[in-house]
N, CA, C and O atoms as CSV, one atom per row, in Angstrom:
chain,resi,resn,atom,element,x,y,z
A,1,MET,N,N,10.529,-6.561,-16.408
A,1,MET,CA,C,9.870,-7.360,-15.391
A,1,MET,C,C,10.835,-8.425,-14.898
A,1,MET,O,O,11.637,-8.976,-15.652
A,2,SER,N,N,10.727,-8.686,-13.629
A,2,SER,CA,C,11.500,-9.801,-13.077
A,2,SER,C,C,10.547,-10.683,-12.304
A,2,SER,O,O,9.368,-10.369,-12.142
A,3,GLY,N,N,11.075,-11.779,-11.835
A,3,GLY,CA,C,10.246,-12.643,-11.017
A,3,GLY,C,C,9.667,-13.787,-11.820
A,3,GLY,O,O,9.416,-13.678,-13.020
A,4,ASP,N,N,9.468,-14.864,-11.132
A,4,ASP,CA,C,8.904,-16.056,-11.747
A,4,ASP,C,C,7.399,-16.032,-11.522
A,4,ASP,O,O,6.922,-16.304,-10.420
A,5,LEU,N,N,6.660,-15.706,-12.569
A,5,LEU,CA,C,5.205,-15.616,-12.441
A,5,LEU,C,C,4.540,-16.985,-12.380
A,5,LEU,O,O,3.322,-17.079,-12.223
A,6,THR,N,N,5.335,-18.045,-12.504
A,6,THR,CA,C,4.791,-19.395,-12.382
A,6,THR,C,C,5.012,-19.962,-10.989
A,6,THR,O,O,4.640,-21.104,-10.720
A,7,ALA,N,N,5.619,-19.173,-10.092
A,7,ALA,CA,C,5.893,-19.640,-8.731
A,7,ALA,C,C,4.600,-20.080,-8.055
A,7,ALA,O,O,3.583,-19.389,-8.122
A,8,GLY,N,N,4.654,-21.243,-7.401
A,8,GLY,CA,C,3.468,-21.821,-6.774
A,8,GLY,C,C,2.806,-20.950,-5.734
A,8,GLY,O,O,1.582,-20.972,-5.600
A,9,TRP,N,N,3.586,-20.184,-4.993
A,9,TRP,CA,C,2.998,-19.348,-3.940
A,9,TRP,C,C,2.037,-18.318,-4.518
A,9,TRP,O,O,1.112,-17.892,-3.826
A,10,LEU,N,N,2.232,-17.908,-5.765
A,10,LEU,CA,C,1.326,-16.945,-6.402
A,10,LEU,C,C,-0.037,-17.558,-6.686
A,10,LEU,O,O,-1.034,-16.843,-6.776
A,11,ASP,N,N,-0.085,-18.893,-6.829
A,11,ASP,CA,C,-1.344,-19.592,-7.091
A,11,ASP,C,C,-2.239,-19.656,-5.855
A,11,ASP,O,O,-3.446,-19.862,-5.985
A,12,ALA,N,N,-1.680,-19.487,-4.677
A,12,ALA,CA,C,-2.466,-19.523,-3.448
A,12,ALA,C,C,-3.276,-18.246,-3.251
A,12,ALA,O,O,-4.195,-18.208,-2.432
A,13,VAL,N,N,-2.935,-17.208,-3.999
A,13,VAL,CA,C,-3.631,-15.920,-3.888
A,13,VAL,C,C,-4.908,-15.971,-4.715
A,13,VAL,O,O,-4.908,-16.443,-5.852
A,14,VAL,N,N,-6.008,-15.473,-4.122
A,14,VAL,CA,C,-7.293,-15.410,-4.812
A,14,VAL,C,C,-7.429,-14.008,-5.409
A,14,VAL,O,O,-7.589,-13.024,-4.687
A,15,TYR,N,N,-7.364,-13.939,-6.732
A,15,TYR,CA,C,-7.466,-12.659,-7.439
A,15,TYR,C,C,-8.911,-12.421,-7.856
A,15,TYR,O,O,-9.670,-13.369,-8.055
A,16,ASP,N,N,-9.292,-11.140,-7.990
A,16,ASP,CA,C,-10.643,-10.832,-8.447
A,16,ASP,C,C,-10.721,-11.004,-9.967
A,16,ASP,O,O,-9.763,-11.458,-10.593
A,17,ASP,N,N,-11.846,-10.646,-10.548
A,17,ASP,CA,C,-12.060,-10.834,-11.986
A,17,ASP,C,C,-11.088,-10.013,-12.837
A,17,ASP,O,O,-10.894,-10.308,-14.016
A,18,ASN,N,N,-10.484,-8.990,-12.246
A,18,ASN,CA,C,-9.511,-8.154,-12.946
A,18,ASN,C,C,-8.076,-8.596,-12.682
A,18,ASN,O,O,-7.127,-7.941,-13.114
A,19,GLY,N,N,-7.924,-9.712,-11.969
A,19,GLY,CA,C,-6.587,-10.209,-11.665
A,19,GLY,C,C,-5.909,-9.460,-10.533
A,19,GLY,O,O,-4.682,-9.462,-10.437
A,20,LEU,N,N,-6.697,-8.816,-9.669
A,20,LEU,CA,C,-6.159,-7.998,-8.580
A,20,LEU,C,C,-6.513,-8.585,-7.220
A,20,LEU,O,O,-7.497,-9.309,-7.066
A,21,VAL,N,N,-5.685,-8.251,-6.248
A,21,VAL,CA,C,-5.922,-8.625,-4.861
A,21,VAL,C,C,-5.687,-7.372,-4.005
A,21,VAL,O,O,-4.708,-6.658,-4.221
A,22,PRO,N,N,-6.575,-7.097,-3.033
A,22,PRO,CA,C,-6.353,-5.960,-2.140
A,22,PRO,C,C,-5.076,-6.167,-1.318
A,22,PRO,O,O,-4.759,-7.280,-0.900
A,23,ALA,N,N,-4.354,-5.065,-1.100
A,23,ALA,CA,C,-3.122,-5.120,-0.314
A,23,ALA,C,C,-3.109,-3.986,0.698
A,23,ALA,O,O,-3.404,-2.835,0.375
A,24,ILE,N,N,-2.763,-4.334,1.922
A,24,ILE,CA,C,-2.674,-3.368,3.016
A,24,ILE,C,C,-1.204,-3.216,3.380
A,24,ILE,O,O,-0.494,-4.205,3.565
A,25,ALA,N,N,-0.753,-1.965,3.482
A,25,ALA,CA,C,0.614,-1.693,3.933
A,25,ALA,C,C,0.548,-1.248,5.394
A,25,ALA,O,O,-0.129,-0.278,5.735
A,26,GLN,N,N,1.261,-1.975,6.241
A,26,GLN,CA,C,1.255,-1.741,7.683
A,26,GLN,C,C,2.679,-1.455,8.143
A,26,GLN,O,O,3.617,-2.141,7.737
A,27,ASP,N,N,2.839,-0.444,8.987
A,27,ASP,CA,C,4.158,-0.134,9.536
A,27,ASP,C,C,4.623,-1.317,10.378
A,27,ASP,O,O,3.947,-1.712,11.328
A,28,ALA,N,N,5.769,-1.878,10.032
A,28,ALA,CA,C,6.275,-3.070,10.719
A,28,ALA,C,C,6.595,-2.796,12.181
A,28,ALA,O,O,6.493,-3.700,13.011
A,29,ALA,N,N,6.979,-1.570,12.514
A,29,ALA,CA,C,7.365,-1.241,13.895
A,29,ALA,C,C,6.171,-0.887,14.770
A,29,ALA,O,O,6.100,-1.314,15.922
A,30,THR,N,N,5.222,-0.101,14.229
A,30,THR,CA,C,4.131,0.413,15.065
A,30,THR,C,C,2.822,-0.344,14.883
A,30,THR,O,O,1.956,-0.298,15.757
A,31,GLY,N,N,2.668,-1.040,13.756
A,31,GLY,CA,C,1.420,-1.721,13.466
A,31,GLY,C,C,0.375,-0.836,12.815
A,31,GLY,O,O,-0.706,-1.313,12.469
A,32,ARG,N,N,0.677,0.454,12.638
A,32,ARG,CA,C,-0.291,1.371,12.038
A,32,ARG,C,C,-0.506,1.030,10.561
A,32,ARG,O,O,0.445,0.754,9.829
A,33,ILE,N,N,-1.769,1.056,10.140
A,33,ILE,CA,C,-2.099,0.851,8.736
A,33,ILE,C,C,-1.778,2.155,8.009
A,33,ILE,O,O,-2.277,3.222,8.369
A,34,LEU,N,N,-0.935,2.049,6.980
A,34,LEU,CA,C,-0.491,3.234,6.264
A,34,LEU,C,C,-1.255,3.475,4.972
A,34,LEU,O,O,-1.547,4.619,4.624
A,35,MET,N,N,-1.575,2.417,4.271
A,35,MET,CA,C,-2.294,2.608,3.014
A,35,MET,C,C,-2.912,1.296,2.536
A,35,MET,O,O,-2.634,0.216,3.056
A,36,PHE,N,N,-3.752,1.441,1.535
A,36,PHE,CA,C,-4.414,0.330,0.869
A,36,PHE,C,C,-4.219,0.516,-0.632
A,36,PHE,O,O,-4.307,1.634,-1.140
A,37,ALA,N,N,-3.957,-0.566,-1.329
A,37,ALA,CA,C,-3.814,-0.518,-2.785
A,37,ALA,C,C,-4.159,-1.897,-3.336
A,37,ALA,O,O,-4.612,-2.774,-2.600
A,38,PHE,N,N,-3.943,-2.078,-4.622
A,38,PHE,CA,C,-4.155,-3.378,-5.240
A,38,PHE,C,C,-2.842,-3.904,-5.797
A,38,PHE,O,O,-1.947,-3.138,-6.155
A,39,MET,N,N,-2.748,-5.216,-5.862
A,39,MET,CA,C,-1.593,-5.868,-6.455
A,39,MET,C,C,-2.105,-6.902,-7.451
A,39,MET,O,O,-3.209,-7.429,-7.310
A,40,ASN,N,N,-1.287,-7.181,-8.456
A,40,ASN,CA,C,-1.575,-8.287,-9.353
A,40,ASN,C,C,-0.443,-9.302,-9.218
A,40,ASN,O,O,0.463,-9.124,-8.404
A,41,ARG,N,N,-0.497,-10.331,-9.992
A,41,ARG,CA,C,0.501,-11.404,-9.907
A,41,ARG,C,C,1.914,-10.859,-10.124
A,41,ARG,O,O,2.838,-11.220,-9.396
A,42,GLU,N,N,2.078,-9.996,-11.116
A,42,GLU,CA,C,3.386,-9.438,-11.424
A,42,GLU,C,C,3.896,-8.533,-10.304
A,42,GLU,O,O,5.074,-8.598,-9.953
A,43,SER,N,N,3.036,-7.697,-9.743
A,43,SER,CA,C,3.485,-6.802,-8.673
A,43,SER,C,C,3.840,-7.584,-7.407
A,43,SER,O,O,4.754,-7.199,-6.677
A,44,LEU,N,N,3.123,-8.677,-7.144
A,44,LEU,CA,C,3.478,-9.531,-6.010
A,44,LEU,C,C,4.862,-10.141,-6.206
A,44,LEU,O,O,5.683,-10.149,-5.289
A,45,ALA,N,N,5.113,-10.653,-7.410
A,45,ALA,CA,C,6.409,-11.257,-7.698
A,45,ALA,C,C,7.531,-10.230,-7.605
A,45,ALA,O,O,8.590,-10.516,-7.048
A,46,LEU,N,N,7.304,-9.037,-8.149
A,46,LEU,CA,C,8.318,-7.982,-8.086
A,46,LEU,C,C,8.582,-7.540,-6.645
A,46,LEU,O,O,9.724,-7.290,-6.261
A,47,THR,N,N,7.518,-7.450,-5.860
A,47,THR,CA,C,7.675,-7.060,-4.456
A,47,THR,C,C,8.542,-8.072,-3.723
A,47,THR,O,O,9.453,-7.698,-2.983
A,48,ARG,N,N,8.262,-9.336,-3.926
A,48,ARG,CA,C,9.064,-10.372,-3.275
A,48,ARG,C,C,10.506,-10.343,-3.758
A,48,ARG,O,O,11.430,-10.451,-2.951
A,49,ASP,N,N,10.711,-10.198,-5.054
A,49,ASP,CA,C,12.060,-10.271,-5.625
A,49,ASP,C,C,12.926,-9.059,-5.288
A,49,ASP,O,O,14.134,-9.192,-5.093
A,50,THR,N,N,12.307,-7.872,-5.219
A,50,THR,CA,C,13.083,-6.644,-4.993
A,50,THR,C,C,13.141,-6.237,-3.527
A,50,THR,O,O,14.069,-5.543,-3.111
A,51,GLY,N,N,12.142,-6.671,-2.732
A,51,GLY,CA,C,12.064,-6.240,-1.343
A,51,GLY,C,C,11.427,-4.878,-1.167
A,51,GLY,O,O,11.388,-4.342,-0.059
A,52,PHE,N,N,10.920,-4.306,-2.277
A,52,PHE,CA,C,10.238,-3.008,-2.231
A,52,PHE,C,C,8.826,-3.179,-2.777
A,52,PHE,O,O,8.609,-3.911,-3.742
A,53,ALA,N,N,7.862,-2.494,-2.150
A,53,ALA,CA,C,6.462,-2.628,-2.547
A,53,ALA,C,C,6.229,-2.114,-3.961
A,53,ALA,O,O,6.606,-0.995,-4.310
A,54,THR,N,N,5.597,-2.965,-4.761
A,54,THR,CA,C,5.129,-2.597,-6.090
A,54,THR,C,C,3.658,-2.954,-6.141
A,54,THR,O,O,3.262,-4.060,-5.776
A,55,TYR,N,N,2.851,-2.007,-6.596
A,55,TYR,CA,C,1.403,-2.194,-6.654
A,55,TYR,C,C,0.938,-2.114,-8.106
A,55,TYR,O,O,1.725,-1.840,-9.012
A,56,TRP,N,N,-0.364,-2.360,-8.311
A,56,TRP,CA,C,-0.983,-2.133,-9.599
A,56,TRP,C,C,-1.845,-0.891,-9.473
A,56,TRP,O,O,-2.773,-0.857,-8.664
A,57,SER,N,N,-1.546,0.126,-10.264
A,57,SER,CA,C,-2.325,1.357,-10.254
A,57,SER,C,C,-3.504,1.216,-11.200
A,57,SER,O,O,-3.327,1.097,-12.412
A,58,ARG,N,N,-4.692,1.229,-10.648
A,58,ARG,CA,C,-5.891,1.131,-11.490
A,58,ARG,C,C,-6.097,2.402,-12.298
A,58,ARG,O,O,-6.562,2.344,-13.436
A,59,SER,N,N,-5.753,3.563,-11.717
A,59,SER,CA,C,-5.948,4.824,-12.431
A,59,SER,C,C,-4.962,4.995,-13.586
A,59,SER,O,O,-5.297,5.583,-14.615
A,60,ARG,N,N,-3.742,4.476,-13.409
A,60,ARG,CA,C,-2.724,4.590,-14.461
A,60,ARG,C,C,-2.671,3.344,-15.344
A,60,ARG,O,O,-2.050,3.343,-16.406
A,61,ASN,N,N,-3.332,2.291,-14.884
A,61,ASN,CA,C,-3.370,1.009,-15.591
A,61,ASN,C,C,-1.953,0.483,-15.863
A,61,ASN,O,O,-1.618,0.079,-16.976
A,62,ARG,N,N,-1.138,0.506,-14.800
A,62,ARG,CA,C,0.242,0.030,-14.920
A,62,ARG,C,C,0.802,-0.283,-13.544
A,62,ARG,O,O,0.222,0.074,-12.518
A,63,LEU,N,N,1.954,-0.966,-13.547
A,63,LEU,CA,C,2.649,-1.211,-12.287
A,63,LEU,C,C,3.079,0.118,-11.684
A,63,LEU,O,O,3.420,1.061,-12.398
A,64,TRP,N,N,3.056,0.175,-10.352
A,64,TRP,CA,C,3.404,1.389,-9.638
A,64,TRP,C,C,4.363,1.004,-8.525
A,64,TRP,O,O,3.969,0.393,-7.532
A,65,LYS,N,N,5.607,1.364,-8.699
A,65,LYS,CA,C,6.607,1.127,-7.660
A,65,LYS,C,C,6.465,2.248,-6.646
A,65,LYS,O,O,6.783,3.401,-6.937
A,66,LYS,N,N,5.992,1.913,-5.463
A,66,LYS,CA,C,5.750,2.918,-4.428
A,66,LYS,C,C,7.026,3.713,-4.203
A,66,LYS,O,O,8.086,3.148,-3.932
A,67,GLY,N,N,6.913,5.032,-4.320
A,67,GLY,CA,C,8.055,5.914,-4.120
A,67,GLY,C,C,8.796,6.267,-5.389
A,67,GLY,O,O,9.804,6.971,-5.335
A,68,GLU,N,N,8.319,5.792,-6.544
A,68,GLU,CA,C,9.032,6.057,-7.799
A,68,GLU,C,C,9.098,7.545,-8.106
A,68,GLU,O,O,10.055,7.994,-8.738
A,69,GLU,N,N,8.115,8.318,-7.679
A,69,GLU,CA,C,8.134,9.768,-7.884
A,69,GLU,C,C,8.517,10.504,-6.603
A,69,GLU,O,O,9.280,11.470,-6.648
A,70,SER,N,N,8.006,10.064,-5.488
A,70,SER,CA,C,8.183,10.780,-4.224
A,70,SER,C,C,9.465,10.425,-3.500
A,70,SER,O,O,9.959,11.207,-2.688
A,71,GLY,N,N,10.012,9.244,-3.789
A,71,GLY,CA,C,11.161,8.753,-3.037
A,71,GLY,C,C,10.764,8.041,-1.755
A,71,GLY,O,O,11.628,7.534,-1.040
A,72,HIS,N,N,9.479,7.993,-1.454
A,72,HIS,CA,C,8.970,7.363,-0.238
A,72,HIS,C,C,8.707,5.882,-0.484
A,72,HIS,O,O,7.561,5.432,-0.492
A,73,ARG,N,N,9.787,5.137,-0.684
A,73,ARG,CA,C,9.679,3.707,-0.957
A,73,ARG,C,C,9.291,2.938,0.298
A,73,ARG,O,O,9.464,3.407,1.423
A,74,GLN,N,N,8.762,1.749,0.067
A,74,GLN,CA,C,8.372,0.868,1.160
A,74,GLN,C,C,9.250,-0.384,1.123
A,74,GLN,O,O,9.199,-1.164,0.172
A,75,HIS,N,N,10.051,-0.562,2.169
A,75,HIS,CA,C,10.884,-1.753,2.324
A,75,HIS,C,C,10.019,-2.838,2.955
A,75,HIS,O,O,9.543,-2.677,4.079
A,76,VAL,N,N,9.818,-3.917,2.253
A,76,VAL,CA,C,8.929,-4.983,2.727
A,76,VAL,C,C,9.699,-5.916,3.652
A,76,VAL,O,O,10.709,-6.502,3.262
A,77,ARG,N,N,9.211,-6.045,4.881
A,77,ARG,CA,C,9.823,-6.927,5.878
A,77,ARG,C,C,9.127,-8.274,5.954
A,77,ARG,O,O,9.741,-9.278,6.313
A,78,ALA,N,N,7.827,-8.293,5.610
A,78,ALA,CA,C,7.070,-9.556,5.585
A,78,ALA,C,C,5.869,-9.383,4.666
A,78,ALA,O,O,5.291,-8.303,4.555
A,79,MET,N,N,5.514,-10.486,4.011
A,79,MET,CA,C,4.288,-10.537,3.213
A,79,MET,C,C,3.404,-11.607,3.830
A,79,MET,O,O,3.855,-12.726,4.076
A,80,ARG,N,N,2.148,-11.265,4.080
A,80,ARG,CA,C,1.211,-12.205,4.684
A,80,ARG,C,C,-0.043,-12.296,3.823
A,80,ARG,O,O,-0.414,-11.347,3.132
A,81,LEU,N,N,-0.682,-13.448,3.881
A,81,LEU,CA,C,-1.916,-13.696,3.150
A,81,LEU,C,C,-2.988,-14.080,4.161
A,81,LEU,O,O,-2.742,-14.890,5.054
A,82,ASP,N,N,-4.185,-13.497,4.021
A,82,ASP,CA,C,-5.235,-13.788,5.000
A,82,ASP,C,C,-5.794,-15.197,4.808
A,82,ASP,O,O,-5.432,-15.900,3.864
A,83,CYS,N,N,-6.674,-15.592,5.714
A,83,CYS,CA,C,-7.196,-16.955,5.776
A,83,CYS,C,C,-7.933,-17.375,4.507
A,83,CYS,O,O,-7.924,-18.554,4.154
A,84,ASP,N,N,-8.567,-16.432,3.819
A,84,ASP,CA,C,-9.291,-16.754,2.590
A,84,ASP,C,C,-8.406,-16.625,1.355
A,84,ASP,O,O,-8.818,-16.985,0.252
A,85,GLY,N,N,-7.200,-16.114,1.536
A,85,GLY,CA,C,-6.270,-15.957,0.423
A,85,GLY,C,C,-6.573,-14.778,-0.472
A,85,GLY,O,O,-6.009,-14.661,-1.560
A,86,ASP,N,N,-7.480,-13.881,-0.017
A,86,ASP,CA,C,-7.896,-12.797,-0.901
A,86,ASP,C,C,-7.509,-11.396,-0.431
A,86,ASP,O,O,-8.022,-10.405,-0.951
A,87,VAL,N,N,-6.618,-11.309,0.538
A,87,VAL,CA,C,-6.074,-10.021,0.985
A,87,VAL,C,C,-4.615,-10.236,1.371
A,87,VAL,O,O,-4.279,-11.180,2.087
A,88,VAL,N,N,-3.757,-9.344,0.883
A,88,VAL,CA,C,-2.333,-9.389,1.200
A,88,VAL,C,C,-2.020,-8.288,2.209
A,88,VAL,O,O,-2.520,-7.169,2.100
A,89,LEU,N,N,-1.191,-8.621,3.182
A,89,LEU,CA,C,-0.708,-7.648,4.159
A,89,LEU,C,C,0.797,-7.536,3.982
A,89,LEU,O,O,1.515,-8.533,4.044
A,90,LEU,N,N,1.269,-6.310,3.761
A,90,LEU,CA,C,2.696,-6.052,3.682
A,90,LEU,C,C,3.127,-5.347,4.954
A,90,LEU,O,O,2.611,-4.278,5.282
A,91,GLU,N,N,4.066,-5.937,5.668
A,91,GLU,CA,C,4.661,-5.269,6.816
A,91,GLU,C,C,5.876,-4.536,6.275
A,91,GLU,O,O,6.801,-5.155,5.748
A,92,ILE,N,N,5.872,-3.205,6.407
A,92,ILE,CA,C,6.871,-2.403,5.706
A,92,ILE,C,C,7.569,-1.403,6.627
A,92,ILE,O,O,7.081,-1.071,7.708
A,93,GLU,N,N,8.711,-0.943,6.165
A,93,GLU,CA,C,9.375,0.239,6.718
A,93,GLU,C,C,9.236,1.307,5.652
A,93,GLU,O,O,9.638,1.109,4.506
A,94,GLN,N,N,8.668,2.435,6.031
A,94,GLN,CA,C,8.331,3.506,5.099
A,94,GLN,C,C,9.440,4.547,5.040
A,94,GLN,O,O,9.728,5.202,6.042
A,95,ASP,N,N,10.063,4.706,3.881
A,95,ASP,CA,C,11.060,5.762,3.707
A,95,ASP,C,C,10.416,7.125,3.895
A,95,ASP,O,O,9.336,7.386,3.366
A,96,GLY,N,N,11.073,7.986,4.639
A,96,GLY,CA,C,10.604,9.350,4.820
A,96,GLY,C,C,9.417,9.504,5.739
A,96,GLY,O,O,8.989,10.627,6.005
A,97,GLY,N,N,8.866,8.391,6.240
A,97,GLY,CA,C,7.733,8.464,7.162
A,97,GLY,C,C,6.446,8.938,6.517
A,97,GLY,O,O,5.495,9.280,7.220
A,98,ILE,N,N,6.394,8.964,5.180
A,98,ILE,CA,C,5.212,9.443,4.467
A,98,ILE,C,C,4.750,8.375,3.486
A,98,ILE,O,O,5.479,8.007,2.565
A,99,ALA,N,N,3.524,7.878,3.695
A,99,ALA,CA,C,2.961,6.886,2.785
A,99,ALA,C,C,1.883,7.485,1.887
A,99,ALA,O,O,1.598,6.940,0.821
A,100,CYS,N,N,1.287,8.589,2.300
A,100,CYS,CA,C,0.143,9.166,1.585
A,100,CYS,C,C,0.577,10.267,0.621
A,100,CYS,O,O,1.500,11.030,0.904
A,101,HIS,N,N,-0.104,10.333,-0.520
A,101,HIS,CA,C,0.201,11.369,-1.507
A,101,HIS,C,C,-0.158,12.771,-1.008
A,101,HIS,O,O,0.207,13.768,-1.631
A,102,THR,N,N,-0.881,12.843,0.126
A,102,THR,CA,C,-1.214,14.147,0.711
A,102,THR,C,C,-0.091,14.670,1.604
A,102,THR,O,O,-0.197,15.759,2.169
A,103,GLY,N,N,0.990,13.886,1.731
A,103,GLY,CA,C,2.121,14.292,2.559
A,103,GLY,C,C,1.993,13.875,4.012
A,103,GLY,O,O,2.717,14.375,4.873
A,104,ARG,N,N,1.071,12.959,4.286
A,104,ARG,CA,C,0.865,12.472,5.645
A,104,ARG,C,C,1.484,11.086,5.828
A,104,ARG,O,O,1.793,10.391,4.860
A,105,GLU,N,N,1.655,10.705,7.092
A,105,GLU,CA,C,2.194,9.391,7.412
A,105,GLU,C,C,1.322,8.274,6.853
A,105,GLU,O,O,1.832,7.297,6.304
A,106,SER,N,N,0.015,8.418,6.991
A,106,SER,CA,C,-0.936,7.383,6.615
A,106,SER,C,C,-2.030,7.966,5.732
A,106,SER,O,O,-2.376,9.142,5.849
A,107,CYS,N,N,-2.571,7.136,4.850
A,107,CYS,CA,C,-3.722,7.544,4.048
A,107,CYS,C,C,-4.996,7.596,4.895
A,107,CYS,O,O,-5.995,8.191,4.491
A,108,PHE,N,N,-4.951,6.971,6.064
A,108,PHE,CA,C,-6.114,6.933,6.960
A,108,PHE,C,C,-5.990,8.037,8.004
A,108,PHE,O,O,-5.786,7.768,9.188
A,109,PHE,N,N,-6.117,9.284,7.549
A,109,PHE,CA,C,-5.884,10.445,8.413
A,109,PHE,C,C,-7.175,11.147,8.823
A,109,PHE,O,O,-7.134,12.205,9.450
A,110,ARG,N,N,-8.319,10.563,8.472
A,110,ARG,CA,C,-9.609,11.133,8.882
A,110,ARG,C,C,-10.327,10.156,9.791
A,110,ARG,O,O,-10.369,8.955,9.526
A,111,GLU,N,N,-10.888,10.683,10.862
A,111,GLU,CA,C,-11.601,9.863,11.843
A,111,GLU,C,C,-13.020,10.380,11.996
A,111,GLU,O,O,-13.246,11.588,12.071
A,112,LEU,N,N,-13.978,9.457,12.042
A,112,LEU,CA,C,-15.368,9.840,12.262
A,112,LEU,C,C,-15.535,10.230,13.716
A,112,LEU,O,O,-15.260,9.440,14.618
A,113,GLN,N,N,-15.983,11.446,13.934
A,113,GLN,CA,C,-16.180,11.950,15.293
A,113,GLN,C,C,-17.550,12.602,15.390
A,113,GLN,O,O,-18.116,13.041,14.389
A,114,GLY,N,N,-18.073,12.658,16.607
A,114,GLY,CA,C,-19.369,13.274,16.842
A,114,GLY,C,C,-20.464,12.229,16.933
A,114,GLY,O,O,-20.254,11.049,16.654
A,115,GLU,N,N,-21.627,12.690,17.327
A,115,GLU,CA,C,-22.779,11.810,17.545
A,115,GLU,C,C,-23.894,12.130,16.559
A,115,GLU,O,O,-24.067,13.275,16.143
A,116,GLY,N,N,-24.639,11.104,16.198
A,116,GLY,CA,C,-25.836,11.264,15.375
A,116,GLY,C,C,-25.604,12.081,14.127
A,116,GLY,O,O,-24.653,11.858,13.378
A,117,GLY,N,N,-26.510,13.049,13.919
A,117,GLY,CA,C,-26.449,13.917,12.746
A,117,GLY,C,C,-25.273,14.875,12.756
A,117,GLY,O,O,-24.987,15.530,11.754
A,118,GLU,N,N,-24.590,14.957,13.897
A,118,GLU,CA,C,-23.439,15.859,14.012
A,118,GLU,C,C,-22.122,15.158,13.663
A,118,GLU,O,O,-21.066,15.792,13.641
A,119,ALA,N,N,-22.185,13.862,13.392
A,119,ALA,CA,C,-20.967,13.113,13.071
A,119,ALA,C,C,-20.357,13.620,11.770
A,119,ALA,O,O,-21.071,13.969,10.830
A,120,ASP,N,N,-19.036,13.654,11.731
A,120,ASP,CA,C,-18.337,14.092,10.526
A,120,ASP,C,C,-16.908,13.559,10.543
A,120,ASP,O,O,-16.389,13.181,11.593
A,121,TRP,N,N,-16.281,13.532,9.376
A,121,TRP,CA,C,-14.895,13.100,9.248
A,121,TRP,C,C,-13.981,14.250,9.618
A,121,TRP,O,O,-14.074,15.338,9.050
A,122,VAL,N,N,-13.103,14.004,10.569
A,122,VAL,CA,C,-12.190,15.031,11.079
A,122,VAL,C,C,-10.759,14.619,10.764
A,122,VAL,O,O,-10.359,13.484,11.022
A,123,VAL,N,N,-9.987,15.559,10.199
A,123,VAL,CA,C,-8.578,15.300,9.906
A,123,VAL,C,C,-7.825,15.246,11.230
A,123,VAL,O,O,-7.880,16.188,12.021
A,124,THR,N,N,-7.122,14.141,11.467
A,124,THR,CA,C,-6.427,13.951,12.746
A,124,THR,C,C,-4.908,13.945,12.616
A,124,THR,O,O,-4.202,14.049,13.619
A,125,ASP,N,N,-4.397,13.826,11.389
A,125,ASP,CA,C,-2.950,13.744,11.192
A,125,ASP,C,C,-2.442,14.959,10.432
A,125,ASP,O,O,-3.086,15.412,9.485
A,126,PRO,N,N,-1.305,15.488,10.833
A,126,PRO,CA,C,-0.753,16.655,10.148
A,126,PRO,C,C,-0.094,16.288,8.823
A,126,PRO,O,O,0.324,15.149,8.615
A,127,VAL,N,N,-0.011,17.265,7.941
A,127,VAL,CA,C,0.773,17.117,6.717
A,127,VAL,C,C,2.233,17.252,7.135
A,127,VAL,O,O,2.623,18.253,7.736
A,128,LEU,N,N,3.039,16.239,6.816
A,128,LEU,CA,C,4.453,16.254,7.182
A,128,LEU,C,C,5.305,16.952,6.130
A,128,LEU,O,O,6.361,17.508,6.430
A,129,LYS,N,N,4.817,16.909,4.880
A,129,LYS,CA,C,5.533,17.575,3.797
A,129,LYS,C,C,4.513,17.975,2.730
A,129,LYS,O,O,3.646,17.186,2.357
A,130,ASP,N,N,4.630,19.194,2.254
A,130,ASP,CA,C,3.716,19.699,1.232
A,130,ASP,C,C,3.814,18.826,-0.025
A,130,ASP,O,O,4.907,18.631,-0.557
A,131,PRO,N,N,2.690,18.304,-0.496
A,131,PRO,CA,C,2.718,17.459,-1.688
A,131,PRO,C,C,3.368,18.139,-2.893
A,131,PRO,O,O,3.964,17.466,-3.733
A,132,LYS,N,N,3.258,19.464,-2.984
A,132,LYS,CA,C,3.884,20.187,-4.097
A,132,LYS,C,C,5.406,20.052,-4.060
A,132,LYS,O,O,6.068,20.145,-5.094
A,133,ALA,N,N,5.950,19.834,-2.877
A,133,ALA,CA,C,7.396,19.641,-2.743
A,133,ALA,C,C,7.795,18.179,-2.983
A,133,ALA,O,O,8.967,17.866,-3.194
A,134,ILE,N,N,6.797,17.296,-2.944
A,134,ILE,CA,C,7.061,15.863,-3.131
A,134,ILE,C,C,6.961,15.491,-4.602
A,134,ILE,O,O,7.832,14.809,-5.142
A,135,TYR,N,N,5.890,15.947,-5.245
A,135,TYR,CA,C,5.618,15.555,-6.627
A,135,TYR,C,C,5.873,16.725,-7.544
A,135,TYR,O,O,5.444,17.849,-7.283
A,136,ARG,N,N,6.568,16.450,-8.606
A,136,ARG,CA,C,6.916,17.507,-9.555
A,136,ARG,C,C,5.962,17.542,-10.713
A,136,ARG,O,O,6.109,18.374,-11.609
């Protein structure tokens, strides 16, 4: 681990009961939202110190350096905190143009379309790379 976990800027963040804060990764060039994850105090410090996004994986119960398996790292260009201090926005450059584990540019690749009872989630973004080729 690196980073000063006593840094004052970390105290301005409002963490939930599990010590986590929601984090949104946004493409710095296009403004498109690429993914959502959680961060803790340590992952915030590591992200700032390394310049690469590090999150807290709730499913693995450990730090998760984005791209550690896929190579699709996120270069952080800016870190922002919302008005209530309880959501972090990372403006990033995405290596390989793929942020989603499904091989798509964005995790938000389904759009609600249709009216009334006919409404349904429709996949709008193509798979850029087969996940089987990304993850071993």
